[in-house]
C-alpha positions in Angstrom: -15.1 -138.5 -165.8 -11.4 -137.7 -166.1 -8.7 -139.8 -164.6 -5.5 -138.3 -163.3 -2.3 -140.1 -164.0 1.4 -139.8 -164.0 3.7 -140.1 -166.9 7.3 -140.8 -167.5 9.4 -141.5 -170.5 11.8 -144.5 -170.9 13.4 -145.7 -174.1 11.2 -143.4 -176.2 8.0 -145.2 -174.9 5.5 -143.6 -172.6 4.1 -145.6 -169.8 1.0 -144.8 -167.8 0.5 -145.6 -164.2 -2.9 -145.4 -162.5 -3.9 -145.4 -159.0 -7.5 -146.7 -158.7 -8.9 -146.1 -155.2 -11.7 -147.8 -153.3 -13.0 -144.9 -151.1 -16.7 -144.2 -150.7 -18.0 -141.7 -153.1 -19.2 -139.4 -150.3 -15.6 -138.7 -149.4 -15.0 -137.1 -152.8 -17.0 -134.0 -152.0 -14.8 -132.5 -149.4 -14.6 -129.0 -151.0 -11.2 -127.2 -150.9 -9.3 -130.3 -149.8 -6.8 -132.3 -151.9 -3.8 -134.6 -151.8 -0.8 -133.7 -154.0 2.1 -135.9 -154.7 5.4 -134.5 -155.9 8.8 -135.9 -156.8 11.0 -137.5 -159.4 12.5 -141.0 -160.0 14.6 -141.0 -156.8 14.0 -140.2 -153.1 12.1 -137.1 -152.2 10.7 -136.2 -148.7 8.6 -133.3 -147.5 9.7 -132.2 -144.0 8.5 -128.6 -143.5 5.5 -126.6 -144.7 4.2 -123.1 -144.2 1.3 -121.2 -145.7 2.6 -118.2 -147.7 1.3 -114.6 -147.9 -0.6 -115.4 -151.1 -2.4 -118.3 -149.4 -0.3 -120.9 -151.2 2.3 -123.1 -149.6 6.0 -123.5 -149.4 7.4 -127.0 -148.8 11.0 -128.1 -148.1 12.8 -131.4 -147.7 15.7 -133.5 -149.0 15.7 -134.6 -152.6 17.9 -137.0 -154.6 15.8 -136.5 -157.8 16.8 -132.9 -158.3 20.0 -130.9 -157.6 23.6 -131.5 -158.0 24.3 -135.0 -156.5 23.3 -137.2 -153.6 20.6 -135.2 -151.7 20.0 -131.5 -151.7 17.7 -129.0 -150.1 14.5 -129.0 -152.2 12.2 -126.0 -152.1 8.7 -126.3 -153.7 6.1 -123.5 -154.1 2.5 -124.5 -154.8 -0.7 -122.5 -155.0 -3.7 -122.8 -152.7 -5.1 -125.8 -154.7 -1.8 -127.7 -154.6 -0.7 -126.9 -158.1 3.0 -126.5 -159.0 4.4 -122.9 -159.3 8.1 -123.3 -159.0 10.9 -125.3 -157.4 14.6 -124.9 -156.6 17.5 -126.9 -155.0 20.4 -125.8 -152.8 23.6 -127.6 -151.9 26.8 -129.0 -153.1 28.2 -132.3 -154.4 27.7 -134.2 -151.2 24.8 -134.6 -148.8 22.3 -132.0 -147.7 19.2 -132.7 -145.6 16.4 -130.1 -145.0 13.9 -129.9 -142.2 12.1 -126.6 -141.8 11.0 -123.6 -143.9 9.4 -120.3 -143.0 8.4 -117.2 -145.0 10.3 -114.1 -143.9 9.2 -110.5 -143.5 10.5 -109.6 -146.9 8.3 -112.3 -148.5 11.4 -114.6 -149.1 12.0 -117.9 -147.3 14.5 -119.3 -144.8 15.3 -123.1 -144.8 17.5 -125.1 -142.5 19.1 -128.5 -142.2 22.7 -129.8 -142.5 25.4 -130.1 -145.2 28.7 -132.0 -145.7 29.4 -130.1 -148.9 30.4 -126.9 -147.2 31.6 -125.8 -143.7 34.4 -126.9 -141.4 33.2 -130.2 -140.0 32.1 -133.6 -141.2 28.6 -132.1 -141.2 27.6 -128.5 -140.4 24.3 -126.8 -139.7 23.1 -125.1 -142.9 20.9 -122.1 -143.2 19.8 -120.7 -146.6 17.8 -117.6 -147.4 15.9 -117.0 -150.7 13.8 -114.3 -152.2 10.1 -114.6 -153.0 10.8 -116.6 -156.1 13.2 -119.1 -154.4 16.4 -117.6 -155.7 19.3 -118.0 -153.3 20.3 -114.8 -151.5 22.8 -116.2 -149.1 23.7 -119.4 -147.3 25.6 -120.0 -144.1 27.1 -123.0 -142.2 27.5 -123.3 -138.4 29.5 -125.7 -136.4 33.0 -126.9 -135.4 35.3 -129.7 -136.5 32.8 -132.5 -135.8 29.2 -133.1 -136.8 26.6 -130.3 -136.3 22.9 -130.3 -137.4 20.0 -127.9 -137.4 16.4 -129.0 -137.4 14.4 -125.8 -137.1 14.9 -122.1 -137.9 12.7 -119.1 -137.9 12.9 -115.3 -138.1 13.1 -113.4 -134.8 11.7 -110.0 -133.9 14.9 -108.1 -134.7 14.9 -109.5 -138.3 17.6 -112.1 -137.5 17.1 -115.8 -137.2 17.3 -118.5 -134.5 18.1 -122.1 -135.3 18.4 -125.2 -133.2 19.6 -128.8 -133.5 22.5 -130.8 -132.1 26.2 -130.5 -132.1 29.1 -133.0 -131.6 31.7 -130.3 -131.9 31.2 -128.9 -128.5 30.9 -130.6 -125.1 30.4 -134.3 -124.4 28.8 -136.5 -127.0 25.9 -134.6 -128.6 24.5 -131.4 -127.1 21.4 -129.4 -127.8 22.6 -126.5 -130.1 21.2 -123.0 -130.3 22.5 -120.3 -132.8 21.3 -116.7 -133.1 22.2 -114.8 -136.3 21.6 -111.3 -137.7 19.4 -110.7 -140.8 22.2 -111.8 -143.2 23.0 -115.1 -141.3 26.1 -113.9 -139.5 26.4 -115.5 -136.1 25.7 -113.3 -133.1 26.0 -116.1 -130.4 25.8 -119.9 -130.0 24.8 -121.9 -126.9 24.9 -125.6 -126.0 22.9 -127.5 -123.5 23.3 -130.9 -121.9 25.3 -133.2 -119.7 27.6 -136.1 -120.0 25.4 -138.1 -122.3 23.3 -137.1 -125.4 20.9 -134.3 -126.1 19.3 -132.8 -129.1 16.7 -130.0 -129.8 14.2 -130.2 -132.6 12.2 -127.0 -132.4 12.6 -123.5 -131.1 10.4 -120.4 -130.8 10.9 -116.8 -129.6 8.8 -116.2 -126.5 6.9 -113.0 -125.5 9.8 -111.8 -123.3 12.2 -112.0 -126.3 13.8 -115.2 -124.9 13.6 -118.6 -126.5 11.9 -122.0 -125.8 13.5 -125.1 -127.3 12.7 -128.7 -126.9 14.0 -132.2 -127.7 15.3 -135.1 -125.7 18.0 -135.7 -123.0 19.8 -138.9 -121.9 21.8 -137.0 -119.3 19.0 -135.9 -117.0 15.5 -137.2 -116.1 14.1 -140.6 -115.0 14.4 -142.7 -118.1 16.7 -143.8 -120.9 15.7 -140.6 -122.6 13.3 -137.9 -121.5 11.5 -134.8 -123.0 13.9 -131.9 -122.6 12.5 -128.3 -122.4 14.8 -125.3 -122.1 13.9 -121.7 -121.6 16.5 -119.0 -122.2 16.7 -115.2 -122.1 17.2 -113.1 -125.2 21.0 -113.8 -125.1 20.5 -117.6 -125.0 21.5 -118.0 -121.4 19.5 -120.6 -119.5 16.6 -119.4 -117.5 15.3 -122.9 -116.5 15.3 -126.5 -117.9 12.7 -129.3 -117.3 12.6 -133.0 -118.1 9.4 -135.1 -118.5 9.0 -138.8 -118.8 9.2 -142.2 -117.1 11.8 -145.0 -117.1 11.3 -145.8 -120.8 12.4 -143.9 -123.9 10.6 -140.6 -124.2 11.3 -138.4 -127.3 10.0 -134.9 -127.7 9.8 -133.9 -131.4 7.9 -130.6 -131.1 7.1 -127.6 -128.9 4.4 -125.0 -129.5 3.7 -121.6 -127.9 0.2 -121.4 -126.3 -2.0 -118.3 -126.0 -1.9 -118.5 -122.2 2.0 -118.2 -122.3 2.5 -121.9 -121.6 4.0 -124.6 -123.9 2.7 -127.7 -125.6 5.1 -130.6 -126.2 4.6 -133.7 -128.4 6.4 -136.9 -129.2 6.4 -140.5 -128.2 7.1 -143.0 -125.4 7.7 -146.7 -125.6 7.0 -147.7 -122.0 5.5 -151.0 -122.9 7.6 -151.8 -126.0 5.2 -150.1 -128.4 5.6 -146.4 -129.6 2.7 -144.4 -128.2 1.7 -140.7 -128.6 2.9 -138.7 -125.6 2.2 -135.0 -125.2 1.8 -132.6 -122.4 0.9 -129.0 -121.7 2.9 -126.8 -119.3 2.5 -123.3 -117.8 4.9 -120.5 -118.6 7.4 -121.9 -116.0 7.4 -125.4 -117.5 5.2 -127.0 -114.8 2.9 -129.6 -116.3 -0.8 -128.8 -116.3 -1.9 -131.8 -118.5 -0.3 -134.9 -119.9 -1.6 -137.6 -122.2 -0.4 -141.0 -123.4 -2.5 -142.4 -126.2 -2.3 -146.2 -126.2 -2.9 -147.6 -129.7 -5.2 -150.7 -130.2 -2.4 -152.2 -132.3 0.8 -151.1 -134.0 2.4 -147.9 -132.8 2.0 -144.1 -133.0 4.1 -141.0 -132.7 3.7 -137.2 -132.9 6.1 -135.3 -135.1 4.4 -131.9 -134.8 1.9 -130.4 -132.4 0.1 -127.0 -132.5 -2.5 -125.1 -130.5 -5.4 -124.4 -132.9 -7.3 -121.1 -133.4 -10.2 -122.5 -131.3 -7.9 -123.3 -128.4 -7.7 -127.1 -129.0 -4.6 -129.1 -130.0 -3.7 -130.8 -133.2 -1.0 -133.4 -133.9 0.5 -135.1 -137.0 2.8 -138.0 -137.2 2.4 -141.6 -138.0 0.3 -144.7 -137.0 1.1 -148.3 -137.6 -1.8 -150.6 -138.2 -4.7 -148.4 -139.0 -4.3 -148.6 -142.8 -2.9 -150.8 -145.4 0.8 -149.9 -144.9 3.3 -150.4 -142.2 3.0 -146.8 -141.4 0.3 -144.2 -142.4 0.2 -140.5 -141.9 -2.1 -139.7 -139.1 -3.5 -136.6 -137.6 -5.8 -135.9 -134.6 -7.4 -133.1 -132.7 -7.5 -133.1 -128.9 -9.2 -130.9 -126.4 -7.5 -129.0 -123.6 -8.0 -131.9 -121.2 -6.0 -134.1 -123.4 -8.9 -136.1 -124.8 -9.2 -137.2 -128.4 -11.8 -135.3 -130.5 -11.4 -136.4 -134.1 -8.8 -137.7 -136.5 -8.0 -139.8 -139.5 -5.1 -141.1 -141.6 -3.7 -141.4 -145.1 -1.8 -144.3 -146.6 -1.4 -147.0 -149.1 0.1 -150.5 -149.3 3.6 -149.2 -148.3 4.9 -146.7 -145.9 3.9 -143.1 -145.2 4.8 -140.5 -142.5 3.7 -137.0 -141.7 6.2 -134.5 -140.4 4.7 -131.0 -140.3 1.3 -129.3 -140.1 0.1 -125.7 -140.3 -3.3 -124.2 -139.7 -4.4 -122.4 -142.8 -6.3 -119.1 -143.2 -9.6 -120.9 -144.0 -9.3 -122.7 -140.6 -8.3 -125.9 -142.2 -4.8 -127.5 -142.1 -2.0 -128.5 -144.5 0.2 -131.5 -143.8 3.5 -132.6 -145.4 5.3 -135.9 -145.3 6.4 -138.7 -147.6 4.8 -141.6 -149.3 6.1 -144.9 -150.7 2.7 -145.9 -152.1 2.0 -143.2 -154.6 4.1 -141.2 -157.2 7.0 -141.9 -159.4 10.0 -142.6 -157.2 10.5 -145.0 -154.2 9.7 -142.1 -151.9 7.7 -139.0 -152.9 6.5 -135.8 -151.2 2.9 -135.8 -150.2 0.9 -132.7 -149.2 -2.6 -133.1 -147.7 -5.0 -130.2 -147.4 -7.8 -131.0 -144.9 -10.7 -129.0 -143.6 -11.5 -127.8 -140.1 -13.3 -131.1 -139.5 -10.1 -132.9 -140.4 -11.8 -134.5 -143.5 -10.3 -134.5 -147.0 -10.6 -135.8 -150.6 -8.4 -138.9 -150.5 -7.7 -139.1 -154.3 -4.0 -138.1 -154.9 -3.2 -135.8 -157.7 0.2 -136.8 -159.0 2.4 -134.1 -160.4 5.1 -135.8 -162.4 8.6 -134.9 -163.5 9.7 -135.7 -167.0 12.0 -134.4 -169.7 9.7 -134.3 -172.6 6.4 -135.8 -173.7 4.3 -135.5 -176.8 0.6 -134.8 -177.2 0.4 -136.7 -180.5 -2.4 -139.2 -180.7 -3.4 -138.7 -177.1 -7.0 -137.6 -176.3 -5.7 -135.6 -173.3 -5.0 -132.2 -171.8 -1.4 -131.5 -170.9 -0.7 -128.2 -169.0 1.2 -126.0 -168.7 2.7 -126.6 -172.2 5.5 -126.0 -172.9 6.9 -127.1 -169.6 10.3 -128.0 -168.2 10.0 -130.3 -165.2 6.4 -130.5 -164.1 3.0 -130.8 -165.6 -0.6 -131.8 -165.1 -1.9 -134.7 -167.3 -5.6 -135.4 -167.6 -6.8 -138.2 -169.8 -10.3 -138.5 -171.2 -12.1 -141.8 -170.5 -12.6 -142.2 -174.2 -8.8 -142.7 -174.6 -9.1 -146.2 -173.1 -10.7 -149.2 -174.6 -12.6 -150.7 -171.6 
């Protein structure tokens, strides 16, 4: 048997850190599934994931291990087995934070977030476009003299881009923010939505009528302290209708998905009894609810960060659960039927904190999840990518891809590859290397 480990170099000495796991052997045989850990010695989070045209994956998030300074956009390309292919960073000398990534029609990538290195305000929405290899083609900022953030961007049917988030530059407090650009990122129009209190939007999609659906939360409208906020616009971003959902508690919508029947699927959380609970609902094309579900955890709390309709017409969620594993939070995912009833699910975590942020269905009918882990890897927080099968099962043994400056193969019964390397490598150690 070979053990996978992570290496780092300090004061000319090489230290080896091992993670020994106590999972049943039967779990090891989940073919085509894996857990990959990436990151350096500082903080690295995975926030967005997409499957690429070559059946690999593109991952984005903020990193303080790589880049110029503070945190930067971090873009990571891996193959279908989770192995490193390339990485790149974008940003300036101050703070950048990245939330979503999508592959574009020209095989490049578009990533969005916010920056206070560039732009006209304290923070500005930040959109970057790369080629297939992750080389920057252009970058744009959006916003006014105050703070502006973008949380989701994707390509539209005309080859341009739509992005959404929140703005403090226009209107009262924060407003939900929608920006449409052309194919080179130049602004075509901007729209804001909200009232006298606070609003934000976290996800947007183009609809079949070439309009847009965006969702987040509102404190200006609805029944509670905050409510799910769903906004439908026409192709010019003008409001067609808005809906709110929730009770008298705090209700936060983190995700909206398009459904095959023309309706929408919303997911997030509610804390109606003082504990965070999964809250999601299905609407028709006019925003009228057709199903809602609140999942009450047996202990701890739960939340949904992303929700999708699956190929078989069911629903899948990813987020976090508190209390099901060894840590304060674990990454959790679950599948639900169209009636809102739980079908299957599981979680991943260690002794510290983990959280899942994004999920995509893959071409083999499985799923890929991205988030962060405090329990595994080199730095205090590391990127975790989990490939699960259609039954939501996976091989729980993390493969840790390390970042080092140099390492020697001298006197080590091991396989290091690729060699030579710059920032990342695989390290496999034969059991005969050890003395137990």
